TIPA-766406 format. One line per 2 residues: number of its first residue (from 1); their letters; for each residue x, y, z of C-alpha. Coordinates in steps of 0.2 Angstrom, whole numbers. Layout:
NUM) A) X Y Z ~ ...
//
This chain:
1) VE) -7 160 287 ~ -15 144 280
3) RQ) -29 140 269 ~ -37 123 264
5) LR) -37 118 246 ~ -54 109 243
7) SD) -63 102 227 ~ -80 94 228
9) GR) -80 94 246 ~ -64 85 249
11) LL) -48 91 256 ~ -34 92 243
13) GR) -20 100 253 ~ -16 116 261
15) LR) -8 133 255 ~ 3 140 268
17) LW) 11 157 268 ~ 26 159 280
19) CD) 32 176 283 ~ 37 188 297
21) PR) 20 192 305 ~ 25 210 307
23) KL) 26 211 288 ~ 10 203 284
25) DL) -3 215 278 ~ -21 214 273
27) AG) -16 214 255 ~ -6 199 257
29) VE) -20 189 265 ~ -32 195 252
31) LL) -20 189 238 ~ -19 172 247
33) DR) -38 171 248 ~ -40 175 229
35) LV) -27 161 225 ~ -35 148 235
37) PQ) -50 145 223 ~ -39 145 208
39) MS) -27 133 215 ~ -40 121 222
41) AS) -48 120 205 ~ -31 117 196
43) VG) -26 103 209 ~ -44 96 208
45) RC) -43 95 189 ~ -25 87 190
47) LT) -31 74 202 ~ -47 70 192
49) GR) -37 67 177 ~ -25 56 186
51) EA) -39 46 194 ~ -46 43 176
53) RE) -29 35 171 ~ -23 27 187
55) DT) -29 15 200 ~ -31 26 216
57) LT) -24 12 227 ~ -9 5 218
59) GA) -5 19 205 ~ -6 7 191
61) VL) -12 12 174 ~ -30 7 171
63) RR) -32 -7 158 ~ -41 5 145
65) VL) -27 17 146 ~ -14 4 144
67) EK) -24 -4 129 ~ -26 13 121
69) RL) -7 17 123 ~ -2 0 116
71) HE) -13 3 100 ~ -5 20 98
73) VH) 13 13 100 ~ 9 -2 89
75) AQ) 3 9 75 ~ 18 20 76
77) VT) 30 5 76 ~ 21 -2 61
79) EE) 22 14 52 ~ 40 17 55
81) GG) 45 -1 53 ~ 52 -3 71
83) AM) 50 -17 84 ~ 40 -17 100
85) AV) 40 -28 115 ~ 28 -29 129
87) IL) 31 -36 146 ~ 16 -39 158
89) CD) 17 -46 176 ~ 1 -53 183
91) LD) 3 -55 202 ~ -9 -67 211
93) HF) -16 -61 227 ~ -9 -44 225
95) KK) -20 -36 238 ~ -11 -47 251
97) IN) 6 -40 245 ~ -1 -22 244
//
């Protein structure tokens, strides 16, 4: 038995139930049908949060997220008297590589 997980009209994945067809009853199918909307919503929220933080093509952290995190770490290091190092790599023509 398989059900699609969808959010905002887009296919997120599939929920599959493997079992002996002779042991599958209506209650099992109904349970699966009740889980699908909840799982679709949960997966949709996770992906939306991820898309807000990462570039969907490369998976790289978005600039505003990076800047926020750098400020947080800098404040923590300053408060605790520690050290901080940042290494950034800027690739020219990255789209050709990707």
